[in-house]
N, C-alpha and C positions, 0 to 999 in steps of 0.2 A: 483665634479659635482653637478649641481643643483638638488633640490628635484623635480622640473618640468620636467627635462629631464629623471631622473631616473625612474619615473612615466610611461612617455611615452615608454621607452624600457621596462619596466615590462609588460605594457599593450600589446605591441607588441608579446612579448614572450607568453603571454598566449594565445593571438589569433593565433600564429603559432602553438602552442601546440595543440590547440583545432582542427584546420584545419588537422594537421598530424593525429591526432585520427581519424577524420571523414574519411580520405582518407584511413586509414589501415583497417578501420573496414567494408567498403564497400564490398571489396570481401570476407569476412568472412561468408556473408548471404548464408545461405544453399539454393540450389536449390530445387524447388518443385519437385513433381513425374512429369513423362512424362504426357504430357496432354491426356485425354481420355474422353470418353462420356459414360453416363449409359443409353443411349438411348434403348429403347425396355426393361427396366429393371422394375420388380416389386417384392415386398414381397410376399411369398406364405405361409408357416407355420410360426407360431409365433416363433420368436427367444427369447432366455433367456432375463431376464431383464437386460437392460444396454449393451446389444450386438446388433450392428445394422450393419449386413453385406452387403455390396453392391459390384458392379464390375464396371470395366470400360474397354472399348475396344478402341483400335486405331479408331480416327476419319477418318484417311484415309490411305490406303494400296497402295502398287505400286505391279502390277503384271507383271512379266517379260513376255512378249508377245510370246517368243520361248519356254520357259520351262514350263509356267504357274506358277511358284514358287513365293511364297510371304512370309512374316513374319507378325503376327499379335500380338500385345501386349496384353496380358488378366491380369488385375490388379484385386485382391480382397482386399477390404478395410473393416476395422472395425471403423464405425464412432461412436461408443457408448462409454461408460464411463467404461466398464468392459472389462475383457479378453474373448475371444470367446471360449476358451478350444480347444479341438480337432474337426476340421472341414475339410472338403476337397472341392476343387474347380473342376468342370468338364469343358472341354473343347470340345465341340461336333460340327461335321461339317455336313452340310446338301447340297444335290443337287450338285452343280457344285463345292462346296467348300469342300475339303477334308483335314482334320488335319492330318499331316504326322508324327509329332514329337513335344513333349513339354518336354524339358529337366527337369529331376527331377521328371517326373510323370510316371505314368504306363499306357499303353494302355488298353481300355477296350475291352474284348472279344466280336467278332462280335455278339455271340448269346446275349449278355447283353446290346446290343446298344437299345436305344429307336427307335421304328418304326419310319421310315422315315429319320433316320440319316445314315450316312456312315462311321463315324469314330469318335472316341472320346478318350480322356486320363483323368486320375483322377489324382488329385494333392494333396496329403496328407498335411495338415498343422497341425502341433502339437499344436500350440496356436497363436493367432493373438492379440496382445496387444491392448488395447484401443487408437485409432486414427493412429494405424499402418496399413500398406498396404504391400503387396506382389505383384510383378509382374513376369509373365512367358512370355518368347519369343516363341510363337507358330510358327512352320513351316506348311506351308499348301501350297496346290496347288489350283488353281482356273481356271475351265473351263470357257473361257471367252465367249464361244459359248452358255453359259447356264446363269441361276441364281444361286446364291450361299447365304447360311446362316450360320451363327454360333450361338451357344447358350452357355452361362456360367451359370449353376446352383452353388449354394453354400448350401452344406447340412451338416448335421451331419457326423461324420466319418463313420458310418455305412449306410448311405444313407436312414434312416428311415424318416427323414425330410428334407425339402427343405427349407431354410430359404429365399433364395432370387434366382430369375432366370432372365437373360438378354436375351432375345431372344426366339426363334429364330428370329434373326435381319439379314435383307440382307445386302451385300456389293455390290455396282455397279456404273455403271456410265451411264448416258443418251447420252454420246458423246464417243463411241467407238473410239479407236486409233490403227487400225489393222497394220499401217505403222510404227507405232513407236517402240522403244526398249521396253517400258513398258507402260501399262495402269494404270493410277491411278483410285481408286475406294474409293466411301465414304460410310461411315456407314450410314444404314438407307435409301439407295438408292437402288431400284430395278434395276438391271442390264438390259442395253438394248444392247444385243450382236449384232455382225455383222450378218445378215441373209444372207445366200448364195443366189447369184440371182436366182429367181424363186423358192427357195427351202422353206423348213420350219424351223423353229427355233429348233435346236438339244435339245434333252432333256436328261437328265442324270438319272440312276436308274431305278427300275421297274416303270411300270405304276400306277399311283396313289401315288407315294412317294412324290410328291411335295406339298402334303397337308397332314398335321399331322392327324392322325385318333382321333380328338378331339370331333366329333359330330357337330350338326348344329351350336352350340355356339361357339366352338375353330375355326371353320372354319370362322365364321364371324369375330372373333377378328384377325385372320390371314390376311383377306381381308382388314380389317381396319388399319392393320400395327402394331397391338398391340403385345404382347408377349403371345403366347399360352403356357399354364402350362401343360406340357406333362409329366415331369418326376414323378409328384405325381401319374399320372396314371399308370406308368410302373417302378417299383422299380428295381434296379440294383440287380443281385444276389451277393452273398459273394464273388465269385470268382474275381470280378473286383476291389476289395480293394487294 
């Protein structure tokens, strides 16, 4: 066999081997976490050096028009360079959005809920490594005849400090779908419910519960769509841990 032909064959084998490696390695690339948004989030108390807790919420949810049931993915991340140590994530509902269950988390007693909220769960996290995240599938109901908000604070294990808080941020739609099986809602959108003919928009909760008692500054923040920092004003008692 001539040296020229052997060189050609060897070159073809190298090319084929390289292609095979490329084909085999593509499926091995790890998929990233489920897409989410930190809309309405802001740092509150100073976190330890090297620890950067944040949260993400589903950008879009779907509410069953008959039962009002939905599921919201709540994710806590540590974008820092050091481990978080013991922390907890709270998942709290407001107005027409009621959190009914968060697997692996404890329900916050009604007496320990922040004023204005209707439900909440506390999710203890022993430690979150640098760059790591943890997601929870929160079951909830949404009264499509009203507006609804959710809030995700990240705190120390004892609740003495709140490092980060996302919300209360609304889910909603400007195009209600009363005759469809389900209604899609977008994060950061005020809900436009179907108003009964000649009627008034239904409200949930006691009068005045649609605005958190943050004073003039807090009310202005909520009106502007920013996150009101309510948890630092009302610390949960030890029973909710």
